[in-house]
TORPA-43575 format. One record per residue (C-alpha): residue number from 1; residue in one letter; x, z, y. Coordinates in nm, 2 decimals. Example, Ala and Ser with C-alpha at 12.3 -4.5 7.8 and 13.67 -1.06 7.14 Angstrom:
# TORPA-43575
<r><i>1</i><aa>A</aa><u>1.23</u><w>0.78</w><v>-0.45</v></r>
<r><i>2</i><aa>S</aa><u>1.37</u><w>0.71</w><v>-0.11</v></r>
***
This chain:
# TORPA-43575
<r><i>1</i><aa>M</aa><u>0.00</u><w>0.00</w><v>0.00</v></r>
<r><i>2</i><aa>P</aa><u>0.14</u><w>-0.08</w><v>0.35</v></r>
<r><i>3</i><aa>E</aa><u>0.20</u><w>0.22</w><v>0.57</v></r>
<r><i>4</i><aa>A</aa><u>-0.06</u><w>0.29</w><v>0.83</v></r>
<r><i>5</i><aa>D</aa><u>0.03</u><w>0.22</w><v>1.19</v></r>
<r><i>6</i><aa>A</aa><u>0.05</u><w>0.59</w><v>1.27</v></r>
<r><i>7</i><aa>P</aa><u>0.29</u><w>0.74</w><v>1.52</v></r>
<r><i>8</i><aa>T</aa><u>0.60</u><w>0.91</w><v>1.40</v></r>
<r><i>9</i><aa>K</aa><u>0.86</u><w>1.11</w><v>1.57</v></r>
<r><i>10</i><aa>N</aa><u>1.10</u><w>0.82</w><v>1.56</v></r>
<r><i>11</i><aa>D</aa><u>0.86</u><w>0.58</w><v>1.76</v></r>
<r><i>12</i><aa>K</aa><u>0.97</u><w>0.47</w><v>2.10</v></r>
<r><i>13</i><aa>K</aa><u>0.75</u><w>0.33</w><v>2.37</v></r>
<r><i>14</i><aa>S</aa><u>0.97</u><w>0.02</w><v>2.38</v></r>
<r><i>15</i><aa>D</aa><u>0.92</u><w>-0.06</w><v>2.01</v></r>
<r><i>16</i><aa>K</aa><u>0.59</u><w>-0.24</w><v>2.07</v></r>
<r><i>17</i><aa>E</aa><u>0.45</u><w>-0.45</w><v>2.35</v></r>
<r><i>18</i><aa>F</aa><u>0.07</u><w>-0.45</w><v>2.41</v></r>
<r><i>19</i><aa>Y</aa><u>0.07</u><w>-0.64</w><v>2.74</v></r>
<r><i>20</i><aa>V</aa><u>-0.17</u><w>-0.38</w><v>2.89</v></r>
<r><i>21</i><aa>D</aa><u>-0.15</u><w>-0.55</w><v>3.23</v></r>
<r><i>22</i><aa>V</aa><u>-0.26</u><w>-0.89</w><v>3.09</v></r>
<r><i>23</i><aa>P</aa><u>-0.63</u><w>-0.92</w><v>3.01</v></r>
<r><i>24</i><aa>Q</aa><u>-0.73</u><w>-1.12</w><v>2.71</v></r>
<r><i>25</i><aa>E</aa><u>-0.85</u><w>-1.46</w><v>2.83</v></r>
<r><i>26</i><aa>S</aa><u>-1.19</u><w>-1.59</w><v>2.72</v></r>
<r><i>27</i><aa>R</aa><u>-1.15</u><w>-1.97</w><v>2.72</v></r>
<r><i>28</i><aa>S</aa><u>-1.44</u><w>-2.21</w><v>2.74</v></r>
<r><i>29</i><aa>F</aa><u>-1.45</u><w>-2.50</w><v>2.50</v></r>
<r><i>30</i><aa>F</aa><u>-1.34</u><w>-2.83</w><v>2.65</v></r>
<r><i>31</i><aa>L</aa><u>-1.65</u><w>-3.03</w><v>2.56</v></r>
<r><i>32</i><aa>K</aa><u>-1.96</u><w>-2.99</w><v>2.77</v></r>
<r><i>33</i><aa>G</aa><u>-2.26</u><w>-2.82</w><v>2.61</v></r>
<r><i>34</i><aa>S</aa><u>-2.05</u><w>-2.69</w><v>2.33</v></r>
<r><i>35</i><aa>N</aa><u>-1.97</u><w>-2.32</w><v>2.42</v></r>
<r><i>36</i><aa>A</aa><u>-2.25</u><w>-2.18</w><v>2.21</v></r>
<r><i>37</i><aa>H</aa><u>-2.14</u><w>-2.34</w><v>1.88</v></r>
<r><i>38</i><aa>D</aa><u>-1.97</u><w>-2.14</w><v>1.60</v></r>
<r><i>39</i><aa>W</aa><u>-1.59</u><w>-2.15</w><v>1.57</v></r>
<r><i>40</i><aa>G</aa><u>-1.60</u><w>-2.39</w><v>1.27</v></r>
<r><i>41</i><aa>M</aa><u>-1.82</u><w>-2.64</w><v>1.45</v></r>
<r><i>42</i><aa>N</aa><u>-1.61</u><w>-2.65</w><v>1.76</v></r>
<r><i>43</i><aa>N</aa><u>-1.30</u><w>-2.68</w><v>1.54</v></r>
<r><i>44</i><aa>R</aa><u>-1.45</u><w>-2.99</w><v>1.38</v></r>
<r><i>45</i><aa>L</aa><u>-1.54</u><w>-3.13</w><v>1.72</v></r>
<r><i>46</i><aa>A</aa><u>-1.18</u><w>-3.07</w><v>1.83</v></r>
<r><i>47</i><aa>R</aa><u>-1.07</u><w>-3.30</w><v>1.55</v></r>
<r><i>48</i><aa>I</aa><u>-1.30</u><w>-3.58</w><v>1.67</v></r>
<r><i>49</i><aa>F</aa><u>-1.23</u><w>-3.53</w><v>2.05</v></r>
<r><i>50</i><aa>N</aa><u>-0.87</u><w>-3.51</w><v>2.17</v></r>
<r><i>51</i><aa>P</aa><u>-0.84</u><w>-3.16</w><v>2.34</v></r>
<r><i>52</i><aa>Q</aa><u>-0.59</u><w>-3.30</w><v>2.59</v></r>
<r><i>53</i><aa>S</aa><u>-0.79</u><w>-3.60</w><v>2.71</v></r>
<r><i>54</i><aa>G</aa><u>-1.13</u><w>-3.47</w><v>2.61</v></r>
<r><i>55</i><aa>K</aa><u>-1.21</u><w>-3.81</w><v>2.48</v></r>
<r><i>56</i><aa>T</aa><u>-1.23</u><w>-3.99</w><v>2.14</v></r>
<r><i>57</i><aa>V</aa><u>-1.17</u><w>-4.33</w><v>2.00</v></r>
<r><i>58</i><aa>M</aa><u>-1.39</u><w>-4.36</w><v>1.69</v></r>
<r><i>59</i><aa>L</aa><u>-1.36</u><w>-4.66</w><v>1.45</v></r>
<r><i>60</i><aa>A</aa><u>-1.71</u><w>-4.76</w><v>1.33</v></r>
<r><i>61</i><aa>F</aa><u>-1.73</u><w>-4.95</w><v>1.00</v></r>
<r><i>62</i><aa>D</aa><u>-2.05</u><w>-4.81</w><v>0.85</v></r>
<r><i>63</i><aa>H</aa><u>-2.23</u><w>-5.14</w><v>0.90</v></r>
<r><i>64</i><aa>G</aa><u>-2.25</u><w>-5.21</w><v>0.53</v></r>
<r><i>65</i><aa>Y</aa><u>-2.51</u><w>-4.94</w><v>0.47</v></r>
<r><i>66</i><aa>F</aa><u>-2.78</u><w>-5.18</w><v>0.59</v></r>
<r><i>67</i><aa>Q</aa><u>-2.60</u><w>-5.51</w><v>0.65</v></r>
<r><i>68</i><aa>G</aa><u>-2.39</u><w>-5.54</w><v>0.33</v></r>
<r><i>69</i><aa>P</aa><u>-2.04</u><w>-5.70</w><v>0.36</v></r>
<r><i>70</i><aa>T</aa><u>-2.03</u><w>-5.76</w><v>0.74</v></r>
<r><i>71</i><aa>T</aa><u>-1.78</u><w>-6.02</w><v>0.87</v></r>
<r><i>72</i><aa>G</aa><u>-1.45</u><w>-5.83</w><v>0.89</v></r>
<r><i>73</i><aa>L</aa><u>-1.56</u><w>-5.57</w><v>0.64</v></r>
<r><i>74</i><aa>E</aa><u>-1.56</u><w>-5.79</w><v>0.33</v></r>
<r><i>75</i><aa>R</aa><u>-1.25</u><w>-5.59</w><v>0.20</v></r>
<r><i>76</i><aa>V</aa><u>-1.23</u><w>-5.26</w><v>0.38</v></r>
<r><i>77</i><aa>D</aa><u>-0.92</u><w>-5.17</w><v>0.19</v></r>
<r><i>78</i><aa>I</aa><u>-0.74</u><w>-5.47</w><v>0.35</v></r>
<r><i>79</i><aa>T</aa><u>-0.89</u><w>-5.49</w><v>0.70</v></r>
<r><i>80</i><aa>I</aa><u>-0.96</u><w>-5.13</w><v>0.79</v></r>
<r><i>81</i><aa>L</aa><u>-0.69</u><w>-4.91</w><v>0.63</v></r>
<r><i>82</i><aa>P</aa><u>-0.42</u><w>-5.05</w><v>0.87</v></r>
<r><i>83</i><aa>L</aa><u>-0.64</u><w>-4.93</w><v>1.17</v></r>
<r><i>84</i><aa>C</aa><u>-0.70</u><w>-4.58</w><v>1.04</v></r>
<r><i>85</i><aa>P</aa><u>-0.39</u><w>-4.41</w><v>1.18</v></r>
<r><i>86</i><aa>Y</aa><u>-0.49</u><w>-4.51</w><v>1.53</v></r>
<r><i>87</i><aa>A</aa><u>-0.85</u><w>-4.38</w><v>1.52</v></r>
<r><i>88</i><aa>D</aa><u>-0.93</u><w>-4.02</w><v>1.62</v></r>
<r><i>89</i><aa>A</aa><u>-1.22</u><w>-4.04</w><v>1.38</v></r>
<r><i>90</i><aa>L</aa><u>-1.36</u><w>-4.28</w><v>1.12</v></r>
<r><i>91</i><aa>M</aa><u>-1.73</u><w>-4.36</w><v>1.12</v></r>
<r><i>92</i><aa>L</aa><u>-1.82</u><w>-4.46</w><v>0.77</v></r>
<r><i>93</i><aa>T</aa><u>-2.04</u><w>-4.40</w><v>0.46</v></r>
<r><i>94</i><aa>R</aa><u>-1.96</u><w>-4.16</w><v>0.18</v></r>
<r><i>95</i><aa>G</aa><u>-1.93</u><w>-4.45</w><v>-0.06</v></r>
<r><i>96</i><aa>I</aa><u>-1.64</u><w>-4.60</w><v>0.14</v></r>
<r><i>97</i><aa>L</aa><u>-1.49</u><w>-4.26</w><v>0.20</v></r>
<r><i>98</i><aa>R</aa><u>-1.47</u><w>-4.19</w><v>-0.17</v></r>
<r><i>99</i><aa>S</aa><u>-1.37</u><w>-4.54</w><v>-0.29</v></r>
<r><i>100</i><aa>V</aa><u>-1.13</u><w>-4.66</w><v>-0.03</v></r>
<r><i>101</i><aa>I</aa><u>-1.00</u><w>-4.39</w><v>0.22</v></r>
<r><i>102</i><aa>P</aa><u>-0.69</u><w>-4.21</w><v>0.08</v></r>
<r><i>103</i><aa>P</aa><u>-0.74</u><w>-3.83</w><v>0.06</v></r>
<r><i>104</i><aa>A</aa><u>-0.41</u><w>-3.79</w><v>0.25</v></r>
<r><i>105</i><aa>F</aa><u>-0.58</u><w>-3.92</w><v>0.56</v></r>
<r><i>106</i><aa>T</aa><u>-0.60</u><w>-3.62</w><v>0.79</v></r>
<r><i>107</i><aa>N</aa><u>-0.78</u><w>-3.76</w><v>1.10</v></r>
<r><i>108</i><aa>A</aa><u>-1.15</u><w>-3.68</w><v>1.16</v></r>
<r><i>109</i><aa>V</aa><u>-1.43</u><w>-3.83</w><v>0.95</v></r>
<r><i>110</i><aa>V</aa><u>-1.79</u><w>-3.88</w><v>1.08</v></r>
<r><i>111</i><aa>M</aa><u>-2.00</u><w>-3.97</w><v>0.78</v></r>
<r><i>112</i><aa>R</aa><u>-2.33</u><w>-4.16</w><v>0.79</v></r>
<r><i>113</i><aa>A</aa><u>-2.60</u><w>-3.94</w><v>0.65</v></r>
<r><i>114</i><aa>S</aa><u>-2.91</u><w>-4.16</w><v>0.70</v></r>
<r><i>115</i><aa>G</aa><u>-3.02</u><w>-4.49</w><v>0.55</v></r>
<r><i>116</i><aa>G</aa><u>-3.27</u><w>-4.67</w><v>0.33</v></r>
<r><i>117</i><aa>P</aa><u>-3.39</u><w>-5.00</w><v>0.46</v></r>
<r><i>118</i><aa>S</aa><u>-3.17</u><w>-5.31</w><v>0.47</v></r>
<r><i>119</i><aa>I</aa><u>-3.18</u><w>-5.58</w><v>0.74</v></r>
<r><i>120</i><aa>L</aa><u>-3.46</u><w>-5.74</w><v>0.53</v></r>
<r><i>121</i><aa>K</aa><u>-3.70</u><w>-5.45</w><v>0.61</v></r>
<r><i>122</i><aa>E</aa><u>-3.81</u><w>-5.23</w><v>0.90</v></r>
<r><i>123</i><aa>L</aa><u>-3.49</u><w>-5.06</w><v>1.00</v></r>
<r><i>124</i><aa>S</aa><u>-3.65</u><w>-4.75</w><v>1.15</v></r>
<r><i>125</i><aa>N</aa><u>-3.79</u><w>-4.65</w><v>0.81</v></r>
<r><i>126</i><aa>E</aa><u>-3.48</u><w>-4.44</w><v>0.73</v></r>
<r><i>127</i><aa>Q</aa><u>-3.45</u><w>-4.12</w><v>0.53</v></r>
<r><i>128</i><aa>I</aa><u>-3.18</u><w>-3.86</w><v>0.50</v></r>
<r><i>129</i><aa>A</aa><u>-2.94</u><w>-4.03</w><v>0.25</v></r>
<r><i>130</i><aa>C</aa><u>-2.67</u><w>-3.76</w><v>0.21</v></r>
<r><i>131</i><aa>S</aa><u>-2.69</u><w>-3.38</w><v>0.16</v></r>
<r><i>132</i><aa>M</aa><u>-2.51</u><w>-3.15</w><v>0.38</v></r>
<r><i>133</i><aa>E</aa><u>-2.35</u><w>-2.99</w><v>0.07</v></r>
<r><i>134</i><aa>D</aa><u>-2.19</u><w>-3.33</w><v>-0.01</v></r>
<r><i>135</i><aa>A</aa><u>-2.07</u><w>-3.35</w><v>0.35</v></r>
<r><i>136</i><aa>V</aa><u>-1.91</u><w>-3.01</w><v>0.31</v></r>
<r><i>137</i><aa>R</aa><u>-1.76</u><w>-3.12</w><v>-0.03</v></r>
<r><i>138</i><aa>M</aa><u>-1.60</u><w>-3.42</w><v>0.14</v></r>
<r><i>139</i><aa>N</aa><u>-1.46</u><w>-3.21</w><v>0.43</v></r>
<r><i>140</i><aa>V</aa><u>-1.61</u><w>-3.42</w><v>0.70</v></r>
<r><i>141</i><aa>S</aa><u>-1.59</u><w>-3.33</w><v>1.07</v></r>
<r><i>142</i><aa>A</aa><u>-1.95</u><w>-3.45</w><v>1.15</v></r>
<r><i>143</i><aa>V</aa><u>-2.24</u><w>-3.63</w><v>1.00</v></r>
<r><i>144</i><aa>A</aa><u>-2.43</u><w>-3.92</w><v>1.18</v></r>
<r><i>145</i><aa>V</aa><u>-2.80</u><w>-4.00</w><v>1.18</v></r>
<r><i>146</i><aa>Q</aa><u>-2.98</u><w>-4.29</w><v>1.33</v></r>
<r><i>147</i><aa>V</aa><u>-3.26</u><w>-4.21</w><v>1.57</v></r>
<r><i>148</i><aa>F</aa><u>-3.51</u><w>-4.48</w><v>1.65</v></r>
<r><i>149</i><aa>I</aa><u>-3.68</u><w>-4.38</w><v>1.97</v></r>
<r><i>150</i><aa>G</aa><u>-3.96</u><w>-4.63</w><v>2.03</v></r>
<r><i>151</i><aa>G</aa><u>-3.94</u><w>-4.76</w><v>1.67</v></r>
<r><i>152</i><aa>E</aa><u>-4.22</u><w>-4.77</w><v>1.42</v></r>
<r><i>153</i><aa>F</aa><u>-4.09</u><w>-4.47</w><v>1.24</v></r>
<r><i>154</i><aa>E</aa><u>-3.97</u><w>-4.28</w><v>1.55</v></r>
<r><i>155</i><aa>T</aa><u>-4.10</u><w>-3.94</w><v>1.44</v></r>
<r><i>156</i><aa>Q</aa><u>-3.96</u><w>-3.97</w><v>1.09</v></r>
<r><i>157</i><aa>S</aa><u>-3.61</u><w>-4.05</w><v>1.23</v></r>
<r><i>158</i><aa>V</aa><u>-3.62</u><w>-3.76</w><v>1.47</v></r>
<r><i>159</i><aa>A</aa><u>-3.73</u><w>-3.53</w><v>1.19</v></r>
<r><i>160</i><aa>N</aa><u>-3.43</u><w>-3.66</w><v>0.99</v></r>
<r><i>161</i><aa>M</aa><u>-3.20</u><w>-3.56</w><v>1.27</v></r>
<r><i>162</i><aa>T</aa><u>-3.35</u><w>-3.21</w><v>1.32</v></r>
<r><i>163</i><aa>R</aa><u>-3.33</u><w>-3.14</w><v>0.94</v></r>
<r><i>164</i><aa>L</aa><u>-2.96</u><w>-3.23</w><v>0.95</v></r>
<r><i>165</i><aa>V</aa><u>-2.91</u><w>-3.02</w><v>1.26</v></r>
<r><i>166</i><aa>D</aa><u>-3.06</u><w>-2.72</w><v>1.08</v></r>
<r><i>167</i><aa>Q</aa><u>-2.84</u><w>-2.78</w><v>0.78</v></r>
<r><i>168</i><aa>G</aa><u>-2.53</u><w>-2.85</w><v>0.99</v></r>
<r><i>169</i><aa>N</aa><u>-2.58</u><w>-2.53</w><v>1.18</v></r>
<r><i>170</i><aa>R</aa><u>-2.59</u><w>-2.35</w><v>0.85</v></r>
<r><i>171</i><aa>H</aa><u>-2.26</u><w>-2.50</w><v>0.74</v></r>
<r><i>172</i><aa>G</aa><u>-2.08</u><w>-2.55</w><v>1.07</v></r>
<r><i>173</i><aa>I</aa><u>-2.10</u><w>-2.93</w><v>1.07</v></r>
<r><i>174</i><aa>P</aa><u>-2.19</u><w>-3.11</w><v>1.40</v></r>
<r><i>175</i><aa>V</aa><u>-2.45</u><w>-3.39</w><v>1.40</v></r>
<r><i>176</i><aa>L</aa><u>-2.40</u><w>-3.71</w><v>1.58</v></r>
<r><i>177</i><aa>A</aa><u>-2.73</u><w>-3.87</w><v>1.68</v></r>
<r><i>178</i><aa>V</aa><u>-2.70</u><w>-4.25</w><v>1.70</v></r>
<r><i>179</i><aa>T</aa><u>-2.97</u><w>-4.40</w><v>1.93</v></r>
<r><i>180</i><aa>A</aa><u>-3.11</u><w>-4.73</w><v>1.80</v></r>
<r><i>181</i><aa>V</aa><u>-3.30</u><w>-4.93</w><v>2.06</v></r>
<r><i>182</i><aa>G</aa><u>-3.67</u><w>-4.95</w><v>1.96</v></r>
<r><i>183</i><aa>K</aa><u>-3.82</u><w>-5.30</w><v>1.95</v></r>
<r><i>184</i><aa>D</aa><u>-4.06</u><w>-5.22</w><v>2.24</v></r>
<r><i>185</i><aa>M</aa><u>-3.80</u><w>-5.06</w><v>2.47</v></r>
<r><i>186</i><aa>A</aa><u>-3.56</u><w>-5.24</w><v>2.71</v></r>
<r><i>187</i><aa>R</aa><u>-3.19</u><w>-5.18</w><v>2.67</v></r>
<r><i>188</i><aa>D</aa><u>-3.16</u><w>-5.02</w><v>3.01</v></r>
<r><i>189</i><aa>A</aa><u>-3.06</u><w>-4.68</w><v>3.16</v></r>
<r><i>190</i><aa>K</aa><u>-3.42</u><w>-4.56</w><v>3.15</v></r>
<r><i>191</i><aa>Y</aa><u>-3.44</u><w>-4.60</w><v>2.78</v></r>
<r><i>192</i><aa>M</aa><u>-3.09</u><w>-4.46</w><v>2.72</v></r>
<r><i>193</i><aa>R</aa><u>-3.17</u><w>-4.15</w><v>2.92</v></r>
<r><i>194</i><aa>L</aa><u>-3.49</u><w>-4.10</w><v>2.72</v></r>
<r><i>195</i><aa>A</aa><u>-3.33</u><w>-4.15</w><v>2.38</v></r>
<r><i>196</i><aa>S</aa><u>-3.01</u><w>-3.95</w><v>2.45</v></r>
<r><i>197</i><aa>R</aa><u>-3.19</u><w>-3.66</w><v>2.61</v></r>
<r><i>198</i><aa>I</aa><u>-3.43</u><w>-3.63</w><v>2.32</v></r>
<r><i>199</i><aa>C</aa><u>-3.15</u><w>-3.62</w><v>2.07</v></r>
<r><i>200</i><aa>A</aa><u>-2.96</u><w>-3.35</w><v>2.27</v></r>
<r><i>201</i><aa>E</aa><u>-3.27</u><w>-3.14</w><v>2.33</v></r>
<r><i>202</i><aa>L</aa><u>-3.34</u><w>-3.13</w><v>1.96</v></r>
<r><i>203</i><aa>G</aa><u>-2.99</u><w>-3.02</w><v>1.87</v></r>
<r><i>204</i><aa>A</aa><u>-2.75</u><w>-3.31</w><v>1.83</v></r>
<r><i>205</i><aa>A</aa><u>-2.39</u><w>-3.20</w><v>1.91</v></r>
<r><i>206</i><aa>F</aa><u>-2.30</u><w>-3.54</w><v>2.05</v></r>
<r><i>207</i><aa>V</aa><u>-2.48</u><w>-3.87</w><v>2.10</v></r>
<r><i>208</i><aa>K</aa><u>-2.38</u><w>-4.23</w><v>2.05</v></r>
<r><i>209</i><aa>T</aa><u>-2.56</u><w>-4.48</w><v>2.27</v></r>
<r><i>210</i><aa>Y</aa><u>-2.51</u><w>-4.82</w><v>2.43</v></r>
<r><i>211</i><aa>Y</aa><u>-2.33</u><w>-4.87</w><v>2.76</v></r>
<r><i>212</i><aa>V</aa><u>-2.55</u><w>-5.04</w><v>3.03</v></r>
<r><i>213</i><aa>P</aa><u>-2.39</u><w>-5.18</w><v>3.35</v></r>
<r><i>214</i><aa>E</aa><u>-2.65</u><w>-5.04</w><v>3.58</v></r>
<r><i>215</i><aa>G</aa><u>-2.71</u><w>-4.66</w><v>3.60</v></r>
<r><i>216</i><aa>F</aa><u>-2.50</u><w>-4.55</w><v>3.30</v></r>
<r><i>217</i><aa>E</aa><u>-2.38</u><w>-4.26</w><v>3.50</v></r>
<r><i>218</i><aa>T</aa><u>-2.73</u><w>-4.12</w><v>3.51</v></r>
<r><i>219</i><aa>V</aa><u>-2.74</u><w>-4.14</w><v>3.12</v></r>
<r><i>220</i><aa>T</aa><u>-2.42</u><w>-3.93</w><v>3.09</v></r>
<r><i>221</i><aa>A</aa><u>-2.53</u><w>-3.69</w><v>3.37</v></r>
<r><i>222</i><aa>S</aa><u>-2.87</u><w>-3.62</w><v>3.22</v></r>
<r><i>223</i><aa>C</aa><u>-2.74</u><w>-3.57</w><v>2.87</v></r>
<r><i>224</i><aa>P</aa><u>-2.61</u><w>-3.21</w><v>2.82</v></r>
<r><i>225</i><aa>V</aa><u>-2.38</u><w>-3.30</w><v>2.53</v></r>
<r><i>226</i><aa>P</aa><u>-2.10</u><w>-3.55</w><v>2.51</v></r>
<r><i>227</i><aa>I</aa><u>-2.19</u><w>-3.92</w><v>2.48</v></r>
<r><i>228</i><aa>V</aa><u>-1.98</u><w>-4.19</w><v>2.31</v></r>
<r><i>229</i><aa>I</aa><u>-2.07</u><w>-4.55</w><v>2.35</v></r>
<r><i>230</i><aa>A</aa><u>-2.12</u><w>-4.80</w><v>2.08</v></r>
<r><i>231</i><aa>G</aa><u>-1.91</u><w>-5.12</w><v>2.09</v></r>
<r><i>232</i><aa>G</aa><u>-2.21</u><w>-5.34</w><v>2.02</v></r>
<r><i>233</i><aa>K</aa><u>-2.18</u><w>-5.71</w><v>1.97</v></r>
<r><i>234</i><aa>K</aa><u>-1.83</u><w>-5.88</w><v>1.96</v></r>
<r><i>235</i><aa>L</aa><u>-1.70</u><w>-5.94</w><v>2.32</v></r>
<r><i>236</i><aa>P</aa><u>-1.38</u><w>-6.11</w><v>2.43</v></r>
<r><i>237</i><aa>E</aa><u>-1.10</u><w>-5.85</w><v>2.42</v></r>
<r><i>238</i><aa>L</aa><u>-1.07</u><w>-5.80</w><v>2.80</v></r>
<r><i>239</i><aa>E</aa><u>-1.44</u><w>-5.76</w><v>2.84</v></r>
<r><i>240</i><aa>A</aa><u>-1.45</u><w>-5.50</w><v>2.56</v></r>
<r><i>241</i><aa>L</aa><u>-1.16</u><w>-5.31</w><v>2.73</v></r>
<r><i>242</i><aa>R</aa><u>-1.35</u><w>-5.32</w><v>3.06</v></r>
<r><i>243</i><aa>M</aa><u>-1.66</u><w>-5.19</w><v>2.90</v></r>
<r><i>244</i><aa>A</aa><u>-1.47</u><w>-4.90</w><v>2.75</v></r>
<r><i>245</i><aa>R</aa><u>-1.31</u><w>-4.82</w><v>3.09</v></r>
<r><i>246</i><aa>D</aa><u>-1.64</u><w>-4.84</w><v>3.28</v></r>
<r><i>247</i><aa>A</aa><u>-1.81</u><w>-4.61</w><v>3.03</v></r>
<r><i>248</i><aa>V</aa><u>-1.54</u><w>-4.35</w><v>3.05</v></r>
<r><i>249</i><aa>A</aa><u>-1.53</u><w>-4.37</w><v>3.43</v></r>
<r><i>250</i><aa>Q</aa><u>-1.90</u><w>-4.31</w><v>3.43</v></r>
<r><i>251</i><aa>G</aa><u>-1.89</u><w>-4.00</w><v>3.22</v></r>
<r><i>252</i><aa>A</aa><u>-1.87</u><w>-4.11</w><v>2.85</v></r>
<r><i>253</i><aa>A</aa><u>-1.65</u><w>-3.90</w><v>2.63</v></r>
<r><i>254</i><aa>G</aa><u>-1.51</u><w>-4.20</w><v>2.44</v></r>
<r><i>255</i><aa>V</aa><u>-1.61</u><w>-4.49</w><v>2.23</v></r>
<r><i>256</i><aa>D</aa><u>-1.72</u><w>-4.57</w><v>1.88</v></r>
<r><i>257</i><aa>M</aa><u>-1.62</u><w>-4.93</w><v>1.84</v></r>
<r><i>258</i><aa>G</aa><u>-1.64</u><w>-5.15</w><v>1.53</v></r>
<r><i>259</i><aa>R</aa><u>-1.67</u><w>-5.52</w><v>1.57</v></r>
<r><i>260</i><aa>N</aa><u>-1.48</u><w>-5.53</w><v>1.90</v></r>
<r><i>261</i><aa>I</aa><u>-1.19</u><w>-5.39</w><v>1.70</v></r>
<r><i>262</i><aa>F</aa><u>-1.20</u><w>-5.51</w><v>1.34</v></r>
<r><i>263</i><aa>Q</aa><u>-1.32</u><w>-5.86</w><v>1.45</v></r>
<r><i>264</i><aa>A</aa><u>-1.06</u><w>-5.90</w><v>1.72</v></r>
<r><i>265</i><aa>E</aa><u>-0.78</u><w>-6.15</w><v>1.68</v></r>
<r><i>266</i><aa>A</aa><u>-0.54</u><w>-5.87</w><v>1.63</v></r>
<r><i>267</i><aa>P</aa><u>-0.73</u><w>-5.56</w><v>1.53</v></r>
<r><i>268</i><aa>V</aa><u>-0.43</u><w>-5.32</w><v>1.52</v></r>
<r><i>269</i><aa>A</aa><u>-0.32</u><w>-5.42</w><v>1.87</v></r>
<r><i>270</i><aa>M</aa><u>-0.68</u><w>-5.39</w><v>1.99</v></r>
<r><i>271</i><aa>I</aa><u>-0.74</u><w>-5.04</w><v>1.87</v></r>
<r><i>272</i><aa>Q</aa><u>-0.41</u><w>-4.94</w><v>2.04</v></r>
<r><i>273</i><aa>A</aa><u>-0.52</u><w>-5.10</w><v>2.36</v></r>
<r><i>274</i><aa>V</aa><u>-0.85</u><w>-4.92</w><v>2.35</v></r>
<r><i>275</i><aa>R</aa><u>-0.66</u><w>-4.59</w><v>2.31</v></r>
<r><i>276</i><aa>K</aa><u>-0.46</u><w>-4.68</w><v>2.62</v></r>
<r><i>277</i><aa>V</aa><u>-0.78</u><w>-4.72</w><v>2.82</v></r>
<r><i>278</i><aa>V</aa><u>-0.97</u><w>-4.41</w><v>2.68</v></r>
<r><i>279</i><aa>H</aa><u>-0.69</u><w>-4.16</w><v>2.65</v></r>
<r><i>280</i><aa>E</aa><u>-0.44</u><w>-4.27</w><v>2.91</v></r>
<r><i>281</i><aa>N</aa><u>-0.67</u><w>-4.40</w><v>3.18</v></r>
<r><i>282</i><aa>M</aa><u>-0.49</u><w>-4.74</w><v>3.17</v></r>
<r><i>283</i><aa>S</aa><u>-0.66</u><w>-5.02</w><v>3.35</v></r>
<r><i>284</i><aa>P</aa><u>-0.83</u><w>-5.28</w><v>3.13</v></r>
<r><i>285</i><aa>E</aa><u>-0.60</u><w>-5.55</w><v>3.27</v></r>
<r><i>286</i><aa>H</aa><u>-0.28</u><w>-5.35</w><v>3.18</v></r>
<r><i>287</i><aa>A</aa><u>-0.43</u><w>-5.26</w><v>2.84</v></r>
<r><i>288</i><aa>F</aa><u>-0.50</u><w>-5.63</w><v>2.78</v></r>
<r><i>289</i><aa>D</aa><u>-0.14</u><w>-5.71</w><v>2.87</v></r>
<r><i>290</i><aa>F</aa><u>-0.04</u><w>-5.45</w><v>2.61</v></r>
<r><i>291</i><aa>Y</aa><u>-0.27</u><w>-5.61</w><v>2.36</v></r>
<r><i>292</i><aa>Q</aa><u>-0.13</u><w>-5.96</w><v>2.42</v></r>
<r><i>293</i><aa>S</aa><u>0.23</u><w>-5.82</w><v>2.36</v></r>
<r><i>294</i><aa>A</aa><u>0.14</u><w>-5.61</w><v>2.06</v></r>
<r><i>295</i><aa>K</aa><u>-0.05</u><w>-5.89</w><v>1.88</v></r>
<r><i>296</i><aa>K</aa><u>0.27</u><w>-6.09</w><v>1.87</v></r>
<r><i>297</i><aa>Q</aa><u>0.43</u><w>-5.82</w><v>1.65</v></r>
<r><i>298</i><aa>P</aa><u>0.43</u><w>-5.89</w><v>1.28</v></r>
<r><i>299</i><aa>R</aa><u>0.14</u><w>-5.73</w><v>1.10</v></r>
<r><i>300</i><aa>K</aa><u>0.22</u><w>-5.46</w><v>0.85</v></r>
<r><i>301</i><aa>R</aa><u>0.00</u><w>-5.40</w><v>0.55</v></r>
***
């Protein structure tokens, strides 16, 4: 048994230092809206979001859960694995995580937890497709769920999210709510404010939504938790970098890009350029120059 820390006649005042004149500091967590989370949940969020920049570059390649082998994702082991070291977090399905991603990968994982319909059916008719126990088993940093505000099965998708939030709170795993534009809603700031705010109000730890050129700062200002933007359709590389920069400048906490990275002419160079914009505040033009130079380097597999 170790000896108790009891005073003895040989103790001297100088033997120990208690810093009695230095109060213990209570630090707030660096992500907005996250101070009330448990330690484990914030630790997971700190794996996704860089504590120095407060931002994240997520790599989304979960498209196959409803689209099948999307262009650029026909062979995830060949096209995506070279990009993984440059992503703060991977956005993927549990099937790809188990079958392709090496367990030695130590960056964050955000795992898709909803699904059901394919592109041949009504997409909003999703169900929870992964238990929180399996998410814990796979040591993920967060789970993601699609929320179809304005869609035919809006209430069902919101209920999927709230059920996952309850389970995530129980296990210390954050939930990312991914806003899907309902077919009767315009893709504008008014819709993004509505969808993002509903997700945050009902417990999502962070929200993924689309960038809109007009009024996006009102979307981020009215959402009490961090917002990351979806990359959306494939854009020319400079345009994609400008979109990332504009989103961050208007309050986004990062990007979750897929096609604008893995469908780029030089995907490894592109994800590095996106990192320059998001984490280093590099201008899109300078980041594009970096991209042009980096894509000339021989590709390593």
